C-alpha positions in Angstrom: 10.3 -9.8 -27.4 7.7 -11.3 -25.2 7.7 -8.4 -22.5 9.6 -5.2 -21.7 11.0 -4.5 -18.4 10.8 -0.8 -17.1 14.3 -0.2 -15.0 12.5 2.9 -13.5 9.7 0.9 -12.1 9.6 0.1 -8.3 8.5 -3.3 -9.2 11.5 -5.6 -9.1 12.5 -6.6 -12.7 11.8 -10.6 -11.8 8.3 -9.7 -10.9 7.9 -7.6 -14.1 9.0 -10.7 -16.0 6.9 -13.0 -13.9 3.9 -10.8 -14.1 4.3 -10.2 -17.9 4.4 -13.7 -18.7 1.6 -14.6 -16.3 -0.5 -12.0 -17.9 0.2 -13.3 -21.4 -0.3 -17.0 -20.4 -3.6 -16.0 -18.6 -5.1 -14.1 -21.5 -3.9 -16.6 -24.2 -1.4 -14.7 -25.9 1.0 -17.3 -24.8 -1.1 -20.6 -25.5 -0.4 -24.0 -23.8 2.6 -25.7 -25.4 4.5 -22.3 -26.4 8.2 -22.7 -25.8 9.8 -19.8 -24.1 13.2 -18.7 -24.9 16.0 -20.1 -22.8 16.7 -18.3 -19.6 20.1 -16.9 -21.1 18.3 -15.9 -24.4 15.4 -14.1 -22.6 17.9 -12.4 -20.1 20.0 -11.2 -23.0 17.0 -9.9 -24.9 15.8 -8.0 -21.8 19.1 -6.8 -20.7 18.8 -8.6 -17.2 20.8 -10.9 -15.3 20.2 -14.6 -15.9 19.3 -15.0 -12.1 16.5 -12.5 -12.6 14.8 -14.4 -15.5 15.6 -17.8 -13.9 13.7 -16.7 -10.6 10.7 -15.5 -12.6 10.6 -18.9 -14.6 10.9 -20.8 -11.4 8.0 -18.9 -9.8 5.9 -19.5 -12.7 6.6 -23.1 -12.7 5.7 -23.3 -9.0 2.5 -21.8 -9.8 1.8 -24.4 -12.5 2.0 -21.9 -15.4 5.2 -23.2 -16.9 6.7 -26.6 -17.1 10.4 -27.5 -17.9 11.2 -30.4 -20.0 14.8 -30.8 -19.3 17.1 -29.9 -22.3 13.9 -29.6 -24.5 13.2 -26.3 -22.9 10.4 -24.4 -20.9 7.0 -24.4 -22.1 3.5 -23.0 -21.1 1.9 -25.6 -19.0 -1.4 -27.6 -20.0 -4.5 -25.9 -19.0 -6.0 -26.3 -15.5 -9.7 -26.5 -14.9 -11.8 -23.6 -16.2 -12.4 -22.0 -13.0 -8.7 -21.8 -12.3 -8.0 -20.6 -15.9 -10.7 -17.7 -15.4 -9.2 -16.7 -12.0 -5.7 -16.8 -13.3 -6.9 -14.3 -16.2 -8.4 -12.1 -13.5 -5.4 -12.2 -11.4 -3.2 -11.4 -14.3 -5.6 -8.4 -15.1 -5.3 -7.3 -11.4 -1.5 -7.8 -11.3 -1.1 -5.7 -14.5 -3.4 -2.9 -13.1 -1.4 -2.9 -9.9 1.9 -2.6 -11.7 0.3 0.1 -13.9 -0.7 2.1 -10.9 2.6 1.7 -9.0 1.0 -0.4 -6.3 3.6 -2.5 -4.4 3.1 -6.3 -4.9 2.6 -6.7 -0.9 0.1 -3.9 -0.9 -1.8 -5.3 -3.8 -1.9 -8.8 -2.0 -3.1 -7.2 1.2 -6.0 -5.7 -1.0 -6.8 -9.1 -2.2 -6.8 -10.7 1.2 -9.1 -7.9 2.5 -11.5 -8.4 -0.3 -11.5 -12.1 0.4 -12.1 -11.6 4.1 -15.1 -9.1 3.2 -16.5 -11.6 0.7 -16.3 -14.7 3.2 -15.5 -13.6 6.7 -16.5 -16.7 8.2 -14.0 -18.9 6.2 -11.1 -16.4 5.5 -11.5 -14.1 8.5 -10.3 -16.8 11.0 -7.5 -17.8 8.7 -6.0 -14.3 8.2 -6.4 -13.4 12.1 -3.8 -16.0 13.0 -1.4 -15.3 10.0 
């Protein structure tokens, strides 16, 4: 099994699946080209609804971490540039720590936005003030 899902966690199951896979992709435990189980197979392994796993796969595909090749399956997508890869690993580590600490996804994102605003107020401050 690639990951485990904690049914008692306040983090929704799809987010646990998404975060677990993103972390493993980011740190290289799931290298580029690795074929993932089908949505149905993975859902059965995890004891989740098919739609839960499908949502996690869709979000990872939207983020560029996975690619679906029709009937051939879903694979870890080819690497991006090195800066994006390093940032992905850092984000995966941050997400794992937020999950471990029980911080809600929205609160974790707010902390990142605040850190970006503090690091680059002239660039990010104007954007987040209107959002």
